[in-house]
PDB file of N, H, CA, C and O in Angstrom:
ATOM      1  N   MET A   1       0.687  -1.310  -0.253  1.00  0.00           N
ATOM      2  CA  MET A   1      -0.113  -0.316  -0.050  1.00  0.00           C
ATOM      3  C   MET A   1       1.006   1.440   0.149  1.00  0.00           C
ATOM      4  O   MET A   1       2.068   1.564   0.759  1.00  0.00           O
ATOM      5  N   GLY A   2       0.384   2.286  -0.459  1.00  0.00           N
ATOM      6  H   GLY A   2      -0.479   2.185  -0.954  1.00  0.00           H
ATOM      7  CA  GLY A   2       1.091   3.664  -0.884  1.00  0.00           C
ATOM      8  C   GLY A   2       1.045   4.253   0.401  1.00  0.00           C
ATOM      9  O   GLY A   2       0.468   3.772   1.376  1.00  0.00           O
ATOM     10  N   LYS A   3       1.827   5.562   0.353  1.00  0.00           N
ATOM     11  H   LYS A   3       2.296   5.953  -0.439  1.00  0.00           H
ATOM     12  CA  LYS A   3       1.655   6.507   1.976  1.00  0.00           C
ATOM     13  C   LYS A   3       0.412   7.078   1.873  1.00  0.00           C
ATOM     14  O   LYS A   3      -0.181   7.278   0.813  1.00  0.00           O
ATOM     15  N   ILE A   4      -0.057   7.391   3.186  1.00  0.00           N
ATOM     16  H   ILE A   4       0.425   7.229   4.048  1.00  0.00           H
ATOM     17  CA  ILE A   4      -1.517   8.053   2.888  1.00  0.00           C
ATOM     18  C   ILE A   4      -1.103   9.826   3.388  1.00  0.00           C
ATOM     19  O   ILE A   4      -0.904  10.022   4.587  1.00  0.00           O
ATOM     20  N   ILE A   5      -1.034  10.624   2.730  1.00  0.00           N
ATOM     21  H   ILE A   5      -1.195  10.465   1.756  1.00  0.00           H
ATOM     22  CA  ILE A   5      -0.526  11.822   2.952  1.00  0.00           C
ATOM     23  C   ILE A   5      -2.095  12.512   3.251  1.00  0.00           C
ATOM     24  O   ILE A   5      -3.108  12.182   2.635  1.00  0.00           O
ATOM     25  N   GLY A   6      -2.034  13.561   4.364  1.00  0.00           N
ATOM     26  H   GLY A   6      -1.211  13.829   4.865  1.00  0.00           H
ATOM     27  CA  GLY A   6      -3.026  14.594   4.314  1.00  0.00           C
ATOM     28  C   GLY A   6      -2.683  16.328   4.035  1.00  0.00           C
ATOM     29  O   GLY A   6      -1.697  16.838   4.566  1.00  0.00           O
ATOM     30  N   ILE A   7      -3.375  16.924   3.380  1.00  0.00           N
ATOM     31  H   ILE A   7      -4.176  16.510   2.948  1.00  0.00           H
ATOM     32  CA  ILE A   7      -3.118  18.635   3.416  1.00  0.00           C
ATOM     33  C   ILE A   7      -4.104  19.407   3.931  1.00  0.00           C
ATOM     34  O   ILE A   7      -5.243  19.275   3.484  1.00  0.00           O
ATOM     35  N   ASP A   8      -3.787  20.494   5.125  1.00  0.00           N
ATOM     36  H   ASP A   8      -2.862  20.602   5.488  1.00  0.00           H
ATOM     37  CA  ASP A   8      -4.533  20.994   5.260  1.00  0.00           C
ATOM     38  C   ASP A   8      -4.505  22.583   4.620  1.00  0.00           C
ATOM     39  O   ASP A   8      -3.617  23.372   4.944  1.00  0.00           O
ATOM     40  N   LEU A   9      -5.358  22.862   3.878  1.00  0.00           N
ATOM     41  H   LEU A   9      -6.079  22.221   3.615  1.00  0.00           H
ATOM     42  CA  LEU A   9      -5.292  24.112   2.937  1.00  0.00           C
ATOM     43  C   LEU A   9      -5.981  25.228   3.738  1.00  0.00           C
ATOM     44  O   LEU A   9      -7.136  25.559   3.469  1.00  0.00           O
ATOM     45  N   GLY A  10      -5.271  25.811   4.725  1.00  0.00           N
ATOM     46  H   GLY A  10      -4.333  25.542   4.943  1.00  0.00           H
ATOM     47  CA  GLY A  10      -6.023  26.636   5.553  1.00  0.00           C
ATOM     48  C   GLY A  10      -6.406  27.978   4.686  1.00  0.00           C
ATOM     49  O   GLY A  10      -6.166  28.003   3.479  1.00  0.00           O
ATOM     50  N   THR A  11      -7.003  29.073   5.346  1.00  0.00           N
ATOM     51  H   THR A  11      -7.199  29.053   6.326  1.00  0.00           H
ATOM     52  CA  THR A  11      -7.391  30.016   4.757  1.00  0.00           C
ATOM     53  C   THR A  11      -5.683  30.880   4.991  1.00  0.00           C
ATOM     54  O   THR A  11      -4.929  31.214   4.077  1.00  0.00           O
ATOM     55  N   THR A  12      -5.477  31.044   6.308  1.00  0.00           N
ATOM     56  H   THR A  12      -6.089  30.773   7.051  1.00  0.00           H
ATOM     57  CA  THR A  12      -3.889  31.738   6.661  1.00  0.00           C
ATOM     58  C   THR A  12      -3.136  30.830   6.491  1.00  0.00           C
ATOM     59  O   THR A  12      -2.633  30.851   5.368  1.00  0.00           O
ATOM     60  N   ASN A  13      -2.673  29.629   7.422  1.00  0.00           N
ATOM     61  H   ASN A  13      -3.082  29.612   8.335  1.00  0.00           H
ATOM     62  CA  ASN A  13      -1.770  28.621   6.824  1.00  0.00           C
ATOM     63  C   ASN A  13      -2.139  27.351   6.169  1.00  0.00           C
ATOM     64  O   ASN A  13      -3.240  26.929   5.815  1.00  0.00           O
ATOM     65  N   SER A  14      -0.902  26.819   6.088  1.00  0.00           N
ATOM     66  H   SER A  14      -0.008  27.161   6.375  1.00  0.00           H
ATOM     67  CA  SER A  14      -1.057  25.180   5.624  1.00  0.00           C
ATOM     68  C   SER A  14      -0.228  24.108   6.534  1.00  0.00           C
ATOM     69  O   SER A  14       0.364  24.200   7.609  1.00  0.00           O
ATOM     70  N   CYS A  15      -0.455  23.071   5.624  1.00  0.00           N
ATOM     71  H   CYS A  15      -0.936  22.996   4.750  1.00  0.00           H
ATOM     72  CA  CYS A  15      -0.040  22.202   6.844  1.00  0.00           C
ATOM     73  C   CYS A  15       0.044  20.850   5.710  1.00  0.00           C
ATOM     74  O   CYS A  15      -0.572  20.890   4.645  1.00  0.00           O
ATOM     75  N   VAL A  16       1.096  19.398   6.215  1.00  0.00           N
ATOM     76  H   VAL A  16       1.597  19.366   7.080  1.00  0.00           H
ATOM     77  CA  VAL A  16       1.373  18.371   5.358  1.00  0.00           C
ATOM     78  C   VAL A  16       1.267  17.182   6.418  1.00  0.00           C
ATOM     79  O   VAL A  16       1.929  17.081   7.450  1.00  0.00           O
ATOM     80  N   ALA A  17       0.599  16.580   6.092  1.00  0.00           N
ATOM     81  H   ALA A  17       0.061  16.662   5.253  1.00  0.00           H
ATOM     82  CA  ALA A  17       1.190  14.991   7.253  1.00  0.00           C
ATOM     83  C   ALA A  17       0.897  13.825   5.962  1.00  0.00           C
ATOM     84  O   ALA A  17       0.328  13.848   4.871  1.00  0.00           O
ATOM     85  N   VAL A  18       1.579  12.907   6.715  1.00  0.00           N
ATOM     86  H   VAL A  18       2.042  12.888   7.601  1.00  0.00           H
ATOM     87  CA  VAL A  18       1.824  11.707   6.257  1.00  0.00           C
ATOM     88  C   VAL A  18       1.691  10.537   7.606  1.00  0.00           C
ATOM     89  O   VAL A  18       2.210  10.631   8.718  1.00  0.00           O
ATOM     90  N   MET A  19       0.723   9.324   7.010  1.00  0.00           N
ATOM     91  H   MET A  19       0.301   9.248   6.107  1.00  0.00           H
ATOM     92  CA  MET A  19       0.680   8.685   8.301  1.00  0.00           C
ATOM     93  C   MET A  19       2.237   7.908   8.194  1.00  0.00           C
ATOM     94  O   MET A  19       2.790   7.786   7.101  1.00  0.00           O
ATOM     95  N   GLU A  20       2.913   7.360   9.591  1.00  0.00           N
ATOM     96  H   GLU A  20       2.463   7.460  10.479  1.00  0.00           H
ATOM     97  CA  GLU A  20       3.604   6.480   9.425  1.00  0.00           C
ATOM     98  C   GLU A  20       3.769   6.005  10.835  1.00  0.00           C
ATOM     99  O   GLU A  20       4.219   6.651  11.782  1.00  0.00           O
ATOM    100  N   GLY A  21       3.195   4.383  10.819  1.00  0.00           N
ATOM    101  H   GLY A  21       2.830   3.858  10.051  1.00  0.00           H
ATOM    102  CA  GLY A  21       3.294   3.266  11.784  1.00  0.00           C
ATOM    103  C   GLY A  21       2.011   3.760  12.409  1.00  0.00           C
ATOM    104  O   GLY A  21       1.876   3.744  13.633  1.00  0.00           O
ATOM    105  N   GLY A  22       0.863   4.292  11.424  1.00  0.00           N
ATOM    106  H   GLY A  22       0.972   4.305  10.430  1.00  0.00           H
ATOM    107  CA  GLY A  22      -0.180   4.245  12.075  1.00  0.00           C
ATOM    108  C   GLY A  22      -0.809   5.599  12.498  1.00  0.00           C
ATOM    109  O   GLY A  22      -2.006   5.851  12.639  1.00  0.00           O
ATOM    110  N   ARG A  23       0.203   6.372  12.659  1.00  0.00           N
ATOM    111  H   ARG A  23       1.175   6.168  12.544  1.00  0.00           H
ATOM    112  CA  ARG A  23       0.031   7.882  13.140  1.00  0.00           C
ATOM    113  C   ARG A  23       0.598   9.174  12.511  1.00  0.00           C
ATOM    114  O   ARG A  23       1.812   9.226  12.316  1.00  0.00           O
ATOM    115  N   PRO A  24      -0.208  10.250  12.170  1.00  0.00           N
ATOM    116  CA  PRO A  24       0.223  11.271  11.450  1.00  0.00           C
ATOM    117  C   PRO A  24       1.662  12.183  12.075  1.00  0.00           C
ATOM    118  O   PRO A  24       2.013  12.676  13.147  1.00  0.00           O
ATOM    119  N   LYS A  25       2.145  12.059  10.822  1.00  0.00           N
ATOM    120  H   LYS A  25       1.859  11.658   9.952  1.00  0.00           H
ATOM    121  CA  LYS A  25       3.768  12.528  11.215  1.00  0.00           C
ATOM    122  C   LYS A  25       3.497  14.311   9.998  1.00  0.00           C
ATOM    123  O   LYS A  25       3.288  14.249   8.787  1.00  0.00           O
ATOM    124  N   VAL A  26       3.580  15.478  10.706  1.00  0.00           N
ATOM    125  H   VAL A  26       3.749  15.529  11.690  1.00  0.00           H
ATOM    126  CA  VAL A  26       4.029  16.544  10.694  1.00  0.00           C
ATOM    127  C   VAL A  26       4.943  16.815   9.754  1.00  0.00           C
ATOM    128  O   VAL A  26       6.049  16.748  10.289  1.00  0.00           O
ATOM    129  N   ILE A  27       5.053  17.151   8.365  1.00  0.00           N
ATOM    130  H   ILE A  27       4.154  17.206   7.930  1.00  0.00           H
ATOM    131  CA  ILE A  27       5.766  17.767   7.714  1.00  0.00           C
ATOM    132  C   ILE A  27       6.460  18.909   7.790  1.00  0.00           C
ATOM    133  O   ILE A  27       5.937  19.727   7.033  1.00  0.00           O
ATOM    134  N   PRO A  28       7.635  19.469   8.491  1.00  0.00           N
ATOM    135  CA  PRO A  28       8.000  20.800   8.709  1.00  0.00           C
ATOM    136  C   PRO A  28       8.552  21.219   7.287  1.00  0.00           C
ATOM    137  O   PRO A  28       9.050  20.534   6.393  1.00  0.00           O
ATOM    138  N   THR A  29       8.343  22.329   7.362  1.00  0.00           N
ATOM    139  H   THR A  29       7.939  22.885   8.089  1.00  0.00           H
ATOM    140  CA  THR A  29       8.892  23.170   6.066  1.00  0.00           C
ATOM    141  C   THR A  29      10.520  23.196   6.497  1.00  0.00           C
ATOM    142  O   THR A  29      11.031  23.246   7.616  1.00  0.00           O
ATOM    143  N   VAL A  30      11.400  23.116   4.555  1.00  0.00           N
ATOM    144  H   VAL A  30      10.985  23.076   3.647  1.00  0.00           H
ATOM    145  CA  VAL A  30      12.416  23.420   4.372  1.00  0.00           C
ATOM    146  C   VAL A  30      13.417  24.293   4.799  1.00  0.00           C
ATOM    147  O   VAL A  30      14.542  24.128   5.271  1.00  0.00           O
ATOM    148  N   ASP A  31      12.748  25.243   4.522  1.00  0.00           N
ATOM    149  H   ASP A  31      11.834  25.377   4.138  1.00  0.00           H
ATOM    150  CA  ASP A  31      13.069  26.697   4.662  1.00  0.00           C
ATOM    151  C   ASP A  31      13.083  27.272   6.052  1.00  0.00           C
ATOM    152  O   ASP A  31      14.054  27.984   6.307  1.00  0.00           O
ATOM    153  N   THR A  32      12.188  27.094   6.997  1.00  0.00           N
ATOM    154  H   THR A  32      11.400  26.515   6.790  1.00  0.00           H
ATOM    155  CA  THR A  32      12.241  27.541   8.156  1.00  0.00           C
ATOM    156  C   THR A  32      11.953  26.400   9.443  1.00  0.00           C
ATOM    157  O   THR A  32      12.148  26.666  10.629  1.00  0.00           O
ATOM    158  N   GLY A  33      11.449  25.090   8.928  1.00  0.00           N
ATOM    159  H   GLY A  33      11.291  24.874   7.964  1.00  0.00           H
ATOM    160  CA  GLY A  33      11.431  24.203   9.984  1.00  0.00           C
ATOM    161  C   GLY A  33       9.778  24.017  10.698  1.00  0.00           C
ATOM    162  O   GLY A  33       9.189  22.997  11.054  1.00  0.00           O
ATOM    163  N   LYS A  34       9.282  25.737  10.723  1.00  0.00           N
ATOM    164  H   LYS A  34       9.761  26.565  10.433  1.00  0.00           H
ATOM    165  CA  LYS A  34       7.994  25.424  11.193  1.00  0.00           C
ATOM    166  C   LYS A  34       6.867  24.295  11.029  1.00  0.00           C
ATOM    167  O   LYS A  34       6.926  23.980   9.840  1.00  0.00           O
ATOM    168  N   ASN A  35       5.735  23.433  11.738  1.00  0.00           N
ATOM    169  H   ASN A  35       5.687  23.689  12.704  1.00  0.00           H
ATOM    170  CA  ASN A  35       4.929  22.763  10.800  1.00  0.00           C
ATOM    171  C   ASN A  35       4.139  23.366  10.077  1.00  0.00           C
ATOM    172  O   ASN A  35       3.605  22.485   9.403  1.00  0.00           O
ATOM    173  N   THR A  36       3.636  24.545   9.734  1.00  0.00           N
ATOM    174  H   THR A  36       4.070  25.260  10.281  1.00  0.00           H
ATOM    175  CA  THR A  36       2.829  25.368   8.886  1.00  0.00           C
ATOM    176  C   THR A  36       3.275  26.682   7.840  1.00  0.00           C
ATOM    177  O   THR A  36       4.047  27.455   8.408  1.00  0.00           O
ATOM    178  N   THR A  37       3.144  26.829   7.300  1.00  0.00           N
ATOM    179  H   THR A  37       2.517  26.201   6.839  1.00  0.00           H
ATOM    180  CA  THR A  37       3.572  27.821   6.223  1.00  0.00           C
ATOM    181  C   THR A  37       2.561  28.678   5.911  1.00  0.00           C
ATOM    182  O   THR A  37       1.622  28.454   6.675  1.00  0.00           O
ATOM    183  N   PRO A  38       2.313  29.560   5.138  1.00  0.00           N
ATOM    184  CA  PRO A  38       1.722  30.686   5.566  1.00  0.00           C
ATOM    185  C   PRO A  38       0.856  30.120   3.463  1.00  0.00           C
ATOM    186  O   PRO A  38       1.514  29.904   2.446  1.00  0.00           O
ATOM    187  N   SER A  39      -0.480  30.084   3.604  1.00  0.00           N
ATOM    188  H   SER A  39      -1.015  30.260   4.430  1.00  0.00           H
ATOM    189  CA  SER A  39      -0.798  30.209   2.282  1.00  0.00           C
ATOM    190  C   SER A  39      -1.243  30.762   1.414  1.00  0.00           C
ATOM    191  O   SER A  39      -2.348  31.064   0.964  1.00  0.00           O
ATOM    192  N   VAL A  40       0.270  30.932   1.102  1.00  0.00           N
ATOM    193  H   VAL A  40       1.167  30.687   1.467  1.00  0.00           H
ATOM    194  CA  VAL A  40       0.021  32.614  -0.043  1.00  0.00           C
ATOM    195  C   VAL A  40       1.487  32.070  -1.136  1.00  0.00           C
ATOM    196  O   VAL A  40       2.602  31.729  -0.741  1.00  0.00           O
ATOM    197  N   VAL A  41       1.090  32.133  -2.262  1.00  0.00           N
ATOM    198  H   VAL A  41       0.184  32.410  -2.583  1.00  0.00           H
ATOM    199  CA  VAL A  41       1.933  31.944  -3.775  1.00  0.00           C
ATOM    200  C   VAL A  41       1.741  33.337  -4.731  1.00  0.00           C
ATOM    201  O   VAL A  41       0.742  33.998  -5.016  1.00  0.00           O
ATOM    202  N   GLU A  42       3.221  33.467  -5.100  1.00  0.00           N
ATOM    203  H   GLU A  42       4.032  32.930  -4.868  1.00  0.00           H
ATOM    204  CA  GLU A  42       3.570  33.993  -6.381  1.00  0.00           C
ATOM    205  C   GLU A  42       3.552  33.448  -6.835  1.00  0.00           C
ATOM    206  O   GLU A  42       4.003  32.488  -6.211  1.00  0.00           O
ATOM    207  N   PRO A  43       3.093  32.923  -8.572  1.00  0.00           N
ATOM    208  CA  PRO A  43       3.304  31.874  -9.280  1.00  0.00           C
ATOM    209  C   PRO A  43       4.426  32.385 -10.620  1.00  0.00           C
ATOM    210  O   PRO A  43       4.883  31.589 -11.440  1.00  0.00           O
ATOM    211  N   VAL A  44       4.634  33.422 -10.608  1.00  0.00           N
ATOM    212  H   VAL A  44       4.263  34.069  -9.942  1.00  0.00           H
ATOM    213  CA  VAL A  44       5.314  34.083 -11.610  1.00  0.00           C
ATOM    214  C   VAL A  44       6.834  34.051 -11.340  1.00  0.00           C
ATOM    215  O   VAL A  44       7.651  33.806 -12.228  1.00  0.00           O
ATOM    216  N   LYS A  45       7.154  34.309 -10.087  1.00  0.00           N
ATOM    217  H   LYS A  45       6.490  34.509  -9.366  1.00  0.00           H
ATOM    218  CA  LYS A  45       8.589  33.582  -9.382  1.00  0.00           C
ATOM    219  C   LYS A  45       8.747  32.189  -8.690  1.00  0.00           C
ATOM    220  O   LYS A  45       9.837  31.846  -8.229  1.00  0.00           O
ATOM    221  N   ASN A  46       7.565  31.340  -8.622  1.00  0.00           N
ATOM    222  H   ASN A  46       6.680  31.618  -8.995  1.00  0.00           H
ATOM    223  CA  ASN A  46       7.742  30.389  -7.619  1.00  0.00           C
ATOM    224  C   ASN A  46       8.198  30.643  -6.363  1.00  0.00           C
ATOM    225  O   ASN A  46       9.186  30.296  -5.716  1.00  0.00           O
ATOM    226  N   LEU A  47       7.074  31.456  -6.135  1.00  0.00           N
ATOM    227  H   LEU A  47       6.271  31.738  -6.660  1.00  0.00           H
ATOM    228  CA  LEU A  47       7.313  31.685  -4.267  1.00  0.00           C
ATOM    229  C   LEU A  47       6.383  31.267  -3.857  1.00  0.00           C
ATOM    230  O   LEU A  47       5.362  31.118  -4.529  1.00  0.00           O
ATOM    231  N   VAL A  48       6.550  30.832  -2.084  1.00  0.00           N
ATOM    232  H   VAL A  48       7.379  30.954  -1.538  1.00  0.00           H
ATOM    233  CA  VAL A  48       5.602  30.327  -1.546  1.00  0.00           C
ATOM    234  C   VAL A  48       6.028  30.487   0.225  1.00  0.00           C
ATOM    235  O   VAL A  48       7.094  30.778   0.767  1.00  0.00           O
ATOM    236  N   GLY A  49       4.718  30.161   0.764  1.00  0.00           N
ATOM    237  H   GLY A  49       3.852  29.924   0.323  1.00  0.00           H
ATOM    238  CA  GLY A  49       4.999  30.707   2.086  1.00  0.00           C
ATOM    239  C   GLY A  49       5.469  31.462   2.676  1.00  0.00           C
ATOM    240  O   GLY A  49       4.406  31.858   3.155  1.00  0.00           O
ATOM    241  N   ASP A  50       6.354  32.237   3.229  1.00  0.00           N
ATOM    242  H   ASP A  50       7.217  31.915   2.840  1.00  0.00           H
ATOM    243  CA  ASP A  50       6.774  33.469   3.801  1.00  0.00           C
ATOM    244  C   ASP A  50       7.619  34.401   3.014  1.00  0.00           C
ATOM    245  O   ASP A  50       7.638  35.624   3.157  1.00  0.00           O
ATOM    246  N   VAL A  51       8.321  33.701   2.162  1.00  0.00           N
ATOM    247  H   VAL A  51       8.305  32.708   2.045  1.00  0.00           H
ATOM    248  CA  VAL A  51       8.493  34.522   1.043  1.00  0.00           C
ATOM    249  C   VAL A  51       7.840  35.044   0.124  1.00  0.00           C
ATOM    250  O   VAL A  51       8.308  35.976  -0.529  1.00  0.00           O
ATOM    251  N   ALA A  52       6.675  34.557  -0.090  1.00  0.00           N
ATOM    252  H   ALA A  52       6.295  33.799   0.441  1.00  0.00           H
ATOM    253  CA  ALA A  52       5.543  34.858  -1.156  1.00  0.00           C
ATOM    254  C   ALA A  52       5.048  36.185  -0.143  1.00  0.00           C
ATOM    255  O   ALA A  52       4.755  37.277  -0.631  1.00  0.00           O
ATOM    256  N   LYS A  53       5.008  35.915   1.296  1.00  0.00           N
ATOM    257  H   LYS A  53       5.247  35.028   1.693  1.00  0.00           H
ATOM    258  CA  LYS A  53       3.886  36.500   2.333  1.00  0.00           C
ATOM    259  C   LYS A  53       4.496  37.977   2.011  1.00  0.00           C
ATOM    260  O   LYS A  53       3.726  38.871   1.661  1.00  0.00           O
ATOM    261  N   ARG A  54       6.137  38.256   2.157  1.00  0.00           N
ATOM    262  H   ARG A  54       6.763  37.530   2.442  1.00  0.00           H
ATOM    263  CA  ARG A  54       7.036  39.154   2.148  1.00  0.00           C
ATOM    264  C   ARG A  54       6.667  39.923   1.145  1.00  0.00           C
ATOM    265  O   ARG A  54       6.253  41.065   1.346  1.00  0.00           O
ATOM    266  N   GLN A  55       6.777  39.367  -0.124  1.00  0.00           N
ATOM    267  H   GLN A  55       7.113  38.439  -0.287  1.00  0.00           H
ATOM    268  CA  GLN A  55       7.007  40.444  -1.622  1.00  0.00           C
ATOM    269  C   GLN A  55       5.410  40.729  -1.687  1.00  0.00           C
ATOM    270  O   GLN A  55       5.244  41.607  -2.533  1.00  0.00           O
ATOM    271  N   MET A  56       4.279  40.364  -1.171  1.00  0.00           N
ATOM    272  H   MET A  56       4.414  39.650  -0.483  1.00  0.00           H
ATOM    273  CA  MET A  56       2.907  40.562  -1.258  1.00  0.00           C
ATOM    274  C   MET A  56       2.561  42.349  -1.322  1.00  0.00           C
ATOM    275  O   MET A  56       1.799  42.879  -2.130  1.00  0.00           O
ATOM    276  N   ILE A  57       3.196  42.914  -0.450  1.00  0.00           N
ATOM    277  H   ILE A  57       3.815  42.483   0.206  1.00  0.00           H
ATOM    278  CA  ILE A  57       3.540  44.292  -0.583  1.00  0.00           C
ATOM    279  C   ILE A  57       3.339  44.883  -1.949  1.00  0.00           C
ATOM    280  O   ILE A  57       2.344  45.309  -2.535  1.00  0.00           O
ATOM    281  N   LEU A  58       4.926  44.743  -2.344  1.00  0.00           N
ATOM    282  H   LEU A  58       5.734  44.398  -1.868  1.00  0.00           H
ATOM    283  CA  LEU A  58       5.527  44.596  -3.454  1.00  0.00           C
ATOM    284  C   LEU A  58       4.922  44.639  -4.826  1.00  0.00           C
ATOM    285  O   LEU A  58       5.001  45.429  -5.766  1.00  0.00           O
ATOM    286  N   ASN A  59       4.124  43.219  -4.554  1.00  0.00           N
ATOM    287  H   ASN A  59       4.059  42.577  -3.790  1.00  0.00           H
ATOM    288  CA  ASN A  59       3.792  42.297  -5.889  1.00  0.00           C
ATOM    289  C   ASN A  59       2.517  42.136  -5.536  1.00  0.00           C
ATOM    290  O   ASN A  59       2.360  40.939  -5.294  1.00  0.00           O
ATOM    291  N   SER A  60       1.668  42.645  -5.405  1.00  0.00           N
ATOM    292  H   SER A  60       1.795  43.617  -5.602  1.00  0.00           H
ATOM    293  CA  SER A  60      -0.292  41.909  -4.900  1.00  0.00           C
ATOM    294  C   SER A  60      -0.693  41.548  -5.791  1.00  0.00           C
ATOM    295  O   SER A  60      -1.520  40.643  -5.675  1.00  0.00           O
ATOM    296  N   LYS A  61      -0.350  42.029  -7.163  1.00  0.00           N
ATOM    297  H   LYS A  61       0.322  42.763  -7.257  1.00  0.00           H
ATOM    298  CA  LYS A  61      -0.646  41.637  -8.630  1.00  0.00           C
ATOM    299  C   LYS A  61      -0.893  40.101  -8.635  1.00  0.00           C
ATOM    300  O   LYS A  61      -1.770  39.254  -8.799  1.00  0.00           O
ATOM    301  N   ASN A  62       0.515  40.280  -8.333  1.00  0.00           N
ATOM    302  H   ASN A  62       1.229  40.968  -8.200  1.00  0.00           H
ATOM    303  CA  ASN A  62       0.653  38.710  -8.809  1.00  0.00           C
ATOM    304  C   ASN A  62       0.421  37.341  -7.589  1.00  0.00           C
ATOM    305  O   ASN A  62       0.345  36.137  -7.834  1.00  0.00           O
ATOM    306  N   THR A  63       0.364  37.900  -6.524  1.00  0.00           N
ATOM    307  H   THR A  63       0.426  38.878  -6.325  1.00  0.00           H
ATOM    308  CA  THR A  63       0.316  37.097  -5.107  1.00  0.00           C
ATOM    309  C   THR A  63      -1.024  36.379  -4.716  1.00  0.00           C
ATOM    310  O   THR A  63      -1.902  37.075  -4.205  1.00  0.00           O
ATOM    311  N   VAL A  64      -1.247  35.044  -4.916  1.00  0.00           N
ATOM    312  H   VAL A  64      -0.534  34.479  -5.331  1.00  0.00           H
ATOM    313  CA  VAL A  64      -2.778  34.515  -4.517  1.00  0.00           C
ATOM    314  C   VAL A  64      -2.474  34.082  -2.797  1.00  0.00           C
ATOM    315  O   VAL A  64      -1.656  33.284  -2.338  1.00  0.00           O
ATOM    316  N   TYR A  65      -3.190  34.701  -2.303  1.00  0.00           N
ATOM    317  H   TYR A  65      -3.855  35.349  -2.676  1.00  0.00           H
ATOM    318  CA  TYR A  65      -3.204  34.455  -0.887  1.00  0.00           C
ATOM    319  C   TYR A  65      -5.246  34.381  -0.164  1.00  0.00           C
ATOM    320  O   TYR A  65      -6.123  35.145  -0.565  1.00  0.00           O
ATOM    321  N   SER A  66      -5.362  33.755   0.433  1.00  0.00           N
ATOM    322  H   SER A  66      -4.649  33.134   0.759  1.00  0.00           H
ATOM    323  CA  SER A  66      -6.561  33.174   0.736  1.00  0.00           C
ATOM    324  C   SER A  66      -7.411  32.557  -0.131  1.00  0.00           C
ATOM    325  O   SER A  66      -8.619  32.786  -0.070  1.00  0.00           O
ATOM    326  N   ALA A  67      -6.958  31.823  -0.913  1.00  0.00           N
ATOM    327  H   ALA A  67      -5.977  31.637  -0.963  1.00  0.00           H
ATOM    328  CA  ALA A  67      -7.400  30.626  -1.777  1.00  0.00           C
ATOM    329  C   ALA A  67      -7.960  29.795  -1.561  1.00  0.00           C
ATOM    330  O   ALA A  67      -8.234  29.169  -2.585  1.00  0.00           O
ATOM    331  N   LYS A  68      -8.484  29.214  -0.343  1.00  0.00           N
ATOM    332  H   LYS A  68      -8.262  29.722   0.489  1.00  0.00           H
ATOM    333  CA  LYS A  68      -9.164  28.600   0.066  1.00  0.00           C
ATOM    334  C   LYS A  68     -10.564  29.137  -0.052  1.00  0.00           C
ATOM    335  O   LYS A  68     -11.409  28.331  -0.442  1.00  0.00           O
ATOM    336  N   ARG A  69     -10.989  30.483   0.245  1.00  0.00           N
ATOM    337  H   ARG A  69     -10.302  31.138   0.561  1.00  0.00           H
ATOM    338  CA  ARG A  69     -12.469  31.325   0.379  1.00  0.00           C
ATOM    339  C   ARG A  69     -12.533  31.495  -1.906  1.00  0.00           C
ATOM    340  O   ARG A  69     -13.586  31.630  -2.529  1.00  0.00           O
ATOM    341  N   LEU A  70     -11.473  31.438  -2.396  1.00  0.00           N
ATOM    342  H   LEU A  70     -10.618  31.328  -1.889  1.00  0.00           H
ATOM    343  CA  LEU A  70     -12.029  30.962  -4.114  1.00  0.00           C
ATOM    344  C   LEU A  70     -12.422  29.616  -4.711  1.00  0.00           C
ATOM    345  O   LEU A  70     -12.719  29.250  -5.848  1.00  0.00           O
ATOM    346  N   MET A  71     -12.300  28.933  -3.365  1.00  0.00           N
ATOM    347  H   MET A  71     -12.059  29.231  -2.442  1.00  0.00           H
ATOM    348  CA  MET A  71     -13.071  27.508  -3.579  1.00  0.00           C
ATOM    349  C   MET A  71     -14.722  27.564  -3.545  1.00  0.00           C
ATOM    350  O   MET A  71     -15.450  28.486  -3.176  1.00  0.00           O
ATOM    351  N   GLY A  72     -15.014  26.429  -3.990  1.00  0.00           N
ATOM    352  H   GLY A  72     -14.422  25.680  -4.290  1.00  0.00           H
ATOM    353  CA  GLY A  72     -16.333  26.749  -4.432  1.00  0.00           C
ATOM    354  C   GLY A  72     -16.874  26.135  -2.871  1.00  0.00           C
ATOM    355  O   GLY A  72     -18.072  26.134  -2.589  1.00  0.00           O
TER     356      GLY A  72
END
């Protein structure tokens, strides 16, 4: 059987976990080691999380945030 993965796409932050030994294990982010990352994406420059959030003020036109609210 393949691995089970869970994604929590939150309005403010997102989180990913996998099942290991029957228990969920949260995957920390590579850049900060935190269990969550801001739900912000800048697709032109391929920026996500904290980096995308920091540049959002200067580049709001190309930055997606609160994407969960755009879903039906």
